[in-house]
N, C-alpha and C positions, 0 to 999 in steps of 0.2 A: 581619438585615443585608438592605439593598436588593438585589434581582435585577435583574441588566441586562435591559432590555428586549429583545424579539426578536420576530422574525415567523418561523413555522415553515412552510417550503414546499418539497415534495419532487414533482418532477412526473415521476419515472421511475416506467414500469409495469413491474412485477417479475413474470415468469411462474416459479414457484418449483417443482421437481419434475421427475421424469422424463417423457419424451414431451411435454414442454411446446412443443418446437419446431414443432410441427405449426402453432402460431400465428404462425411467422416470417414468412411470405408475407403474411399479413394485415397486420402490424405495418409491412412495408416498403411495401406498396401503399399507405399511408396518405399517402406522400411522393413516390412515383414509380415507375418501373419499371426503373432502372438503379442498381446497387449496386456498391461495391467491396468484396471480402472480403480484410481484413487478417489475417494469422496469422504465426506464428515459423517455427521451423525444420523444421516438417513431420510433427510428432507427430498433428496431427489427421487426416493422412490415414492413418497406421498404426493408428491406433485405430477409424476407421471414420467420425468424425464429420464429416470433410469431405464424402463421399458424402452423408450424411444431411442435411447443411444445404444441399447443393447438389441434391437431390433436390426438397427442398421448394420453393426458391427458382425451379428450372425448371417445376415443377408450377403455379407461381403467375405464370408467365410474365414473370420478372424475368431482365434481362440483367445477367451477372455480370463484372466485371473483378476481376484478382486482384493482390495484392501479398504475396509471402511473403517469409520472412527477417527480420523484426524481432527483434532481438538484445535480450537481458536488458540493463537499463538502456539503453533505446532510444536510439540516435544521432539527431542532428538530420538528418544525411545520409538516414538511410533514411526520415525523415519526408517529406524533400524528394522523393525517387524515388516514393514512394507518391501524394503529391500530384499528381505529374505525369501519373501513371497515371489518378488520379480526374478531372482536367481533362480529358485526352484522349479518355477515354470518355464525358464529359459525366454522370458518376454523380450521382445525387440522395441518395444515402443511403450511410453507412459502416458495414461491419458487423466489428466487432472481435473475433476468435475467439481466445482464449488467456490467459495469465495478465495480471497487472496491466502489465507491460510492454507487450504488445500493445495493450491496451485505451487506456493512455497515449497512445501512439504514434497509435492512430485518434482520438482526440480532436483532436491538433493537425493531422492530416491534414485532418479534417472543416473546421478553421478555415484551414488552408493552401490548401484547394481555392480559396478567393476570393483568394488574393495570390500574384502571379507570382514575387516575390521569395524570398529565402532564409528559410524558416520561423524560423530562428533570431531573426530580427526580431521575430517575433511571440511567441517564448518569453522574450524579454529586454524585451518591451514596448516596443521601441523604435518599433514600428509598431503600430498599433491597428487592429484588424478586427474587427467587432462581428458579422459573419457567420459561420455555420457551418453545415454540413449537418448532418441529423438523424443521430445516431449509435445504433446498436444493439451491445450488450455482450452477447457470451457467454462468461462465464469458464470455464475447465478447472481453475482450482485455487483454493482459500481462501486468501486474503492480505491484501492491502491495502485490499481494498474500492472500488476502482476503476470497479467496474460500477455505482456508485449515489453518484458524486459529481462534481463540476465541478472537479476538480484533475488535473494531469497532471504528471509527471516527465521530464523528456528531458535527455540528457548530450551534451556536446560534447567530444569527446576532443581538438579541436584547441586548446582554449583551457583544459582541466581543468576543466570546469565542469558543474555538475549543478543543474539550476533546477526550480521547480515551481510553473508560473504556473497562474493560475485564471481562468478565463472561463465566462459562464453558458452558452455553446455547448458546454462540454465535458460537461455533465451528459447522460447517455443518455436518450432518449426511451424506451427499453425495455431491459430485461436479462433474458436467459433463464437460470435458475441451476438448473442439474441436480446436485445431489451425486454422482450416479453416474458423471458425467463425471471426478470428481477421483478415481476408483476407483485408475486407470493412472498418477496422479501419484507419483512415485518416493518412497520414504522420506524422502529428503533435502528433496526441494522440499515435501514434506508438513510437516516440521520447520521449515523456515525460513518458510513460509507461517503457520504457527501462531505463530513467535516474532514475526512482522511484526502479526498480529492483537492479539497481545497489546499490543505496544508504541504501536499506535494508540488502545487505550484508556488504557495507564498514561501514556506519553510526551505525547500530544497533549492530553489532556483530564483525567486523573486526579491527576498529580503535578505541580500548577500552583498558585501562590498566587492563585487569583483564586475567590471564593465561587460555590458551585454549590447548585443547588436539592437538596435531600437524596435525593429521589427519583432523581435522575439519577446521584447518587453510587452509591445502592442498585443501579441498573440497570446501571452501569459494573462493579461488584463482581460481579453476578450473570454478566454476560458474560465477565469475565477469569476467574473459577472454572470457567466452562464450558470455556474455551479450555485452562486448565490441565488440567482434567479430561480432555477427547476429543483433545487433542493428540496425546500419547503412544499413546493406541489407536489413533488414524488411522495412526500411523506404524507400529505392530506389526500391525494388523491392517487393510490399506487397503481392504478391501471392506466394513468395518464400517458399516451403512447410518447407524446412530444417529450415531454420531462423525461423518460426514461431512455429514450433515444439520446438524447444530448449526456446525460449522466454516464451512460455507457460509453459513448465514443469519448468523451473528454476523459475518462477512466484509462481508456486505452491509448491515449497520446501522451499522457503526463509524464510517462516513464520510458516513452519510445525513443528518446533522444532528442526530438525535434526542437524540444526548449533548452537543449544542452548547448545549441550551436553558438559557438563563438565566446562562450564564458566558462563557467566553473561552477560547480553545485555545492552545497553545504547542507546540513541538516540538523541543526543545534534543537530544536524541537524533538524530531525524532529519537535522538541519542537521549535526550532528558526523559521523553516517554519508557524507553528503553529502562532507564533505571527505576521507574515505578514498575513495568510488568516482570521485572527480574525477582520482584517480592509479592507482587500482588495479581491476581486474575483480572483485567481490565481490557475491554476490547481496545484496539490500538488507537482507532479514530476516536474514541472517547476520550484517552487519555491526552491525545492531541487537542482535543476541543476545550478541555479544562486547560491546559497550560497555554494557549495560544494568546488570548487575551492579556491574561497576567503577565506572561513574558513580554509582550509590547508594552504594557504600561511600565514594567520595570526596568526597559532598556531606553523609553523614551528621553530623548534630549534634543537640544537644537541640531543636533549631528543626524539623528535616526528620524527625526519628524517628516522630514521631506518625502522620504520614501513612503511612509506610512500615510501621509496625509495624500500622495500621489494616487496611492491604491484606492482611499477612500474615495476620491473625485472619481476614478477612473471606473471602479467596480462597485461602489456602495452608494451612489448618488449623493456625496458630501459635497457641500457648496464650494465652489472652487474660488470665491472671492474670500475667504475665511483666512484669518491669520494662520500660518502654517502650524504652529504649535497648537492652535486650538481646533484646525481641521485634522490633526493627527489624534487628539484627543476623542472627538466626535468619532473618528475612525473606529478607535478602540471599542467605545461604547455601542456603536451600531453593529460591530462584530461580535460583540458578546449578546447582544439583543439577538442577532440572527442564529448563534449557536445555541442559546439556552432559550429562547423565547421561539422564534420561528421553527427551529428544529426539535424544539423540547427536549434537550440533553441536560441532564444534572450536572451543575456546574462547581461541584466540591468534590475533592479526593476523598474526604472522610466518608461519603455515601459508600465507596467501594473499600471500606475496612481500613484504610490508610492511617496509622497513627504517628503523632508526632515523634515518637521514640525511634522510628525507622527513616525519617528525612535525610539525614547526614549519610546514613548507609546507602539511599537511593541516591544521592547526589554524588558519591563516590563512584558508584557502579556506572551512573551514566558519564562519567568523565574518564573513567579508567583506560578506555582503549583510545582515548585522544590525547594522552599525556598529562591528563587533569585539566586541560584547557579545551573548551568547545568554541568555534570560530563561526561567526556568520556577520550579521550587521554590525555586533559587537562582540567581544570575547566574553566567555562566562567561566569563572573558577568554580570549585567544588562549591565554596561560600555563596556564589551567586546562585547556583543552581539550588542550594538548599533554600535560600531566601524565597525564591519564584516558587517552589513547593509549599512552603511557608503559607504564601498569599493564596494558595488553590486550597488549602484546608476549609 
């Protein structure tokens, strides 16, 4: 079968391991001497990371403006606030420190620095702005790999929208990945991050009806198996270095383009989760975790079973001698046990206040940017998505 043509290029310089922050100043100085430090609720001050970063920057002669308070599922209003601070202080570099939400917001801040209007214009592509400030990412948890890609996810609670724009300027110029920074991440956030990592392998690149180079399939299976192995270990043993190293590196690899080679990508579960997040506050990885086994159960057929069965055999220890359909069912059961048992995640949307009367609106929102149809290993209509939501209640 013919392989899709591709060009592979990833310009992000990754510093991996502890004590790599000593190189932060030299990375910033490549682009200027004034930076904005973007972070969330203040945990980086409690764990000492803030002081460590500021010490390196000050010793390098870099002036630092700050914007704190970036929320989970970052709001466009926070991006607007940070962009104003960035412009007022004539910042030349953006440094995003935190989870994927902070780094996603930092990407749009880097672009919005050059646009005086509402950043939502940039997110929706109503306004085009090719420029963006250089971005340096310092992730504090292993999750969706925002530190190594050119995508961002921004929410607008005023319009009940959650969008994921791509822009070449969103690709970080450098990322500092220290697995030890993730030691203080809560068991819950560690579990949510592990579920999110797995979904970026399976949902976006593995369970799709597109030909892939077999080596790429093998690589995805190796990464998925590692997440399945090390996720529960990190939940139970937060300072297990081996677990944190593996999760941190896989997080960086899942969106860096290496798994996209020779194939196409899709994201049916991600788009479906956006429908939930448009109306309810729920961590993205947890929404995905609730949806994934129910989606697999809903689309299970003789056509889809081979892909699910292969995943179970390669990644979850399912017996290769089983009947294909039975093996696929056992894979779904094993995945459910991993998510809700071993990782300890809540399995129902109702636990987050989701009510039956909003399910149709959520399904419409999930599909509206895709012409009413979601594509992956099967296609899903608005009614299909609503039925999956109902299974998750």
